[in-house]
N, C-alpha and C positions, 0 to 999 in steps of 0.2 A: 485204211485211207478214210473211211467214213468217220472214224473217231477224230482224225486230224481236221476234217472239214468242220465238225461240230465245235472243235476248240477255237476255230477261227471266226465263229459267228459272234455278232454283237450280243451282249447280254443286257436285257432290259429289266428294270425293277419297277414295281407299281405301288402307288400310295393312294389311299382313300381316307376321308375323315373317319376316325374311330377304328381303322383297320388294326388287326393284331396278328396278321400272318407273316410269312417270311419274304413277301414281296415278289414271289415268283410268277404271279398272275393277278388279274383283277379280282378274282374270287378269293385269292389268298394274299391280298394286298397288305402292306404295312400301314401304320397310322402316322409315323413320324418321318418328315422329309429328311431331317438331319441324319437319322439312322440309315435311311436308304442311300444317301450320298456317301456315307462312310463305308458302305459295302462295295465289294468289287462289282464292276458293271460299267457299261458305256452310257446308259441313259436311264433317267428316272422320270417316269410319267406320273403326273399328279392329277387326280380327278378334280372336277369342279367342287368348290367348297371353300370354307375359311379355315386356315391353319394358324393357330396362335403359337408363335415360336417362343421357346424358352432359352434360346441361344442363337447367336449369329450363324447363318449358314455359310459354308464354304463350298464352292463349285470348282473342283480342280480342273486343270487343263486336261482335255481329252474326254471330259464328261459333259453331258447335256441334262439340264433340268427343264422339263417340258410340261407346261400346265394347259388347262382348258380341256381336259379329256372327260368324256362321259363314260363312266366305268361300265355300265351295263352294255353299252353298244361298242365300246372299244374304239370310238371315233372322236374327233375333235368337235366341240360344241360350236354350232353356227350362231346361236343367239348371243349377242354381245353382253347381255346381262348375266350369262352363265360364266362366272369367272372363278379362277383359282387365285385366292387371295392369301398372300403371305403377310401376316399381321404381327406387329410388335407393339408393345404398350409403352413406347418411349424410353426404353432402357438401353438399347444398343442398336447397331446397324442391322438391317435385314440380311444382307448377303454380300460377301466378297466373291467376285466372279473372275476366275481364271479360265474357265471353260465356256459353256454356252448356257444362257438362260433365255427362255422364250415362252410367251403365252401366259404370263402371270401378272397379277397386280401386287405391287409392293407398297406397303404403307405402314406408317407409325414408327419408322426407324429414327434413331437419334445418335449422333456422334458429337464429341466435343473436341475442339482444336484439331480437326481433321476434315477431309473431304468425303462426300458421299454418305449422307444419312440413310438413304434407302439402299443404294448399291454402290459399292466401290469396285470399279472395273480395272483389272490389271491389264498389262500389255497384250496378253493372249486372250483376254475375255471378249465375249460377243453377247450383245443384248438384242433380242428380236421380239417385236410385237408385244411389248410389255407396257403396262401402265404404272408409272412411278408417281405417287401422290402423298401429300401430307407427311413428308419426312423432313428432318431438320439436321443441318450441319452447322453447329453453333460454335462460336469462339468460347472456349472453356475459361471460366473465371477461376484462376488458381487460388489455393488457400495455403496457409502455413502448414508445412509438413509434406506438401506435394513434391514430387520429383520433377526436375527440369532437364530436358534433353537439349543438346546443342543446336538442334534445328528449331528451337522455340516451342516445341511441344511439351505439354505437362502431363504427368501421369499421377493418378491417385495411388496411394500406397498399395491399395488392393489390386491395382492393375499391373504392378511390377512383376515380371516373371523372367525366366531364363532367356526368353527370346528378346527382351528389351532392356534387361538390367544393365548391360554394358553400354547402352546409349545414354544412361543417366550421367549428367555432369555436375548437377548441383541439387540442393534441396532448399525450398522456399522457407525463409524465416521472417519475412515481413512483406505485407501487402499494403500498398497505398490505399487509404480509405476513399480517395477520390476516384470514382469509376471512370472519369473522363481523363485520367492522367495519360500523357503521351508515352509512347514506347521509350524505354530507358528510365522511366520514372514510376513504373507500375509496381515494382517490388525489388527485393534483394534475394539472392540465393547464395549459399555457402558451397564452396568447392568440395566434392566428395573425394577428390584426390589432391589435397592441398600440397604446397611446396614442402619438400623434405628439408626444412631449414630450421636450425636452432642456433642462434648467435646474436651478435649485436645489431642494433638498428643501423649504426654507422661505426666505422673505425677511423674516421677522419679526425685530426686534431681539432680543427675548428670548421664547422660547416655553416654557421650562422643560422638564420631563420629559413630553413630549407623550403618549407611549404608556404612561406609568406603569411602564415597565420599562427597566432599563439592563443592557447586556452589555459590561462593561468590558474583558474579555479576549477574545482571538480564540477561545479554546476555548469560552467561554460563548456567544459569538455564533454559532459554527458549530452549536451544539446548538439554536438558536432556530428554531422552525418555526411560530410564532404570527403569521404575517403577516396573517391575516384579522382577528384581535383587535387588532393594532396599527393597522391601517387604520381600523377602526371607531372606536377611541378618538380617533384624530387628527381624524376627521370630526366627532365629537361636540364636540371642543374648539375647532374653528376653522372657517374658511371656505376657499374656493378660493384667495383672495388670501393666506391665511396659509400653507397647505400645498398648493401646486399639484401637487407630485409625487403626493401621496396622492389628491387629488381628481381627478386624471386617470384614475383607475381607477373605472369605473362598471359598472352592471348586474351586480353580484355579483363582478366581478373585483377583485382586491386587489393591493397591493404586497407582494411576497414578503419573508419574513424571510430573513436571511442563509443559514440552513441550507437553506431551500427554493431559494434562488438558486444555491447551490453544487451542490445535487442536480441542478438543471436543467443546469448547465454540464457536470457529469460525464456526463450522458446526451445531450449535445448532438448527437453524430453521428447517433444514431437519430432524434432530434427533427428535425434538419435534413433527413434523407433523406425523412421523411414530408412535411415542409413543401414540399419541391421537387415532390412528386407532387401535393399540394394546389394549388400554384400552377399547375402544368401543366394541372390540371383546371378552372381558372378561379376558384379560391377564394383565400383568404388576402388579405393586404394588406401594408402597410408593416411590415417585420420587421428591426429594427436588426441582429440578429446576422448576417444575411446580407450586411450592407453594410460593417460596420466592427467587427471583433472587438477592436480596440484601444480602443473606446469604453467608458467606465465606466457601470455600471448601479446604480441605487439599490436598497438593501434597505429594509425598514421597521424594522430593528433599531437602536435607539439605543445609542451607546457612552457616553463621558463627556458632560458637559453641552455642548450645542451641536455634537455630532458624531454622524454616522450612518455605519454600516458600508456601504461601497461596494465593488463588485467589477468589475475589468477582466477580460474573458474571456481575453485573452492578455496577459502570459505565462501558461502553464498552471501548475497547482498553486496554492499559497496566496500566491504572490508578488504577485498582482493584488488581494489583499484589503487594504483600508485603512479606518481610521476617519478620516473627513475632516470639515471644517467643513460644516455643512448649507447654507451659502451657495455651496459649490462646485456644479459642474454635472454632471449625469448623465442617462442615459436611463431608460426604464421598460420592463420586461417584466412585464406583469400576468399573474396566475395565478388559478386558481379551483379550489376543492375539489369533489369529487363523491362 
């Protein structure tokens, strides 16, 4: 019966600056808060001092991280200047809290495109008697090769893992150089799971000027970046049977104009490197570029009557760009603006 009673008792671990013990007592305290939180136990008591963190802390539900302790006395400090400081040097968030955190000072944390630079508190989390200062939650400025999630969040290639890989929907291939550009004009991403379509742009006998724009010379077509507008006009004028290439793009994705398609190809090495990481993390889908670079891909840029600008990835340069009959066959790389 005594053994059962001991099993039911709460287990407390202890941490002091520079400690190297197993955490079983103040005299045998651990030195790293993260290591103590990872061990079995209900509470981690942390002595007064500054702790420079090398990774974000996670306080799980059912566990308490308690600071402000004077190790020698085993009591809470009464002097407000005696603090337990959790310090980060601007590289990541200080802690995610699903349990309880109390009596600590949180400073120096940073997150991009997310909330809570110092603390991110989940639904079960509780924060008591803490000082949270000098932390930053900033909007992340994405770059070419970053992954884009459907909720608008961006991930650097190094941040992609099995926990978030399936959330990735696109990869950035162009950023507007104007930092004040409004939403929808900040950049373009290519779909990591583009339409499984290979066929004609249209099979209608005569469709006229579907997009209401013509780019008769290669120079004009290369300057065309109005893929979204072209896609919308084609959908307004016909059906999936009329324009299957255009209608294969759904959920806000669209058929890129030639200028957008060429930009994507120019940045392909960085896009492909990120895509491989996404695939290894369990995300992505059918991606034609990885299968056959000799395949042609449709743009939404119309040339002369009955012709559409099409691009073959290889050969490199402009040798693969052609204005072809829209009954010819090509694949789709759908894109989206953010």
